[in-house]
C-alpha positions, 0 to 999 in steps of 0.5 A: 694484421689485426682483426676486429671483433664486436663484443657489445652491440649497442642495439642489442645490449643497450648503450651501457652494457657493462657497469663502470669499474667492472671486469668480465671474462670473454672468449674471442676466437679461442683467446680468454680476455678480460673486458674492463670498463672504467670512466675512460672507457673499455679496455681488454687484457689477457684474462689470466693473472701471471701470479696465480693463474686466476681469471680476472673476469671471475671476481676481479674489478677496476680501481683507479685504472687498475685491474685488481686480481680476485685472488691476491689483489695484484694490480694491472694497468688497464691501458698497458697491462703493466703490473704494479709488482713488475710483471705484466699481462697482454693488452689488446686494442679496444674501440668504442664505435657508434654501434658497439664495442670492438676488440682487436686480435692480432692474426698471422696472415694464414689465420685470416682465411 
């Protein structure tokens, strides 16, 4: 079961709270995520490079729908998390709604209470 978390509130943060082709680290319910914004919208990925362990949101950026690691420039598809070098990072469902940007985190039934 998914639980949706609002990461941007347009009334509070403005209509464009994050610049295009940027990445930033966010923490949701104990998970470290990287929120990216491209021309196609917002995407959320695990915020840890499997190669070097760096947090993508601490200096990473987006280019051609790829999240670029700030350490060794490894690239990951912002939609799928698939790496160009054969590895991958977890991707998370993201929605832009009328009032803001939301990210879904998968929860077990006992974690919902």
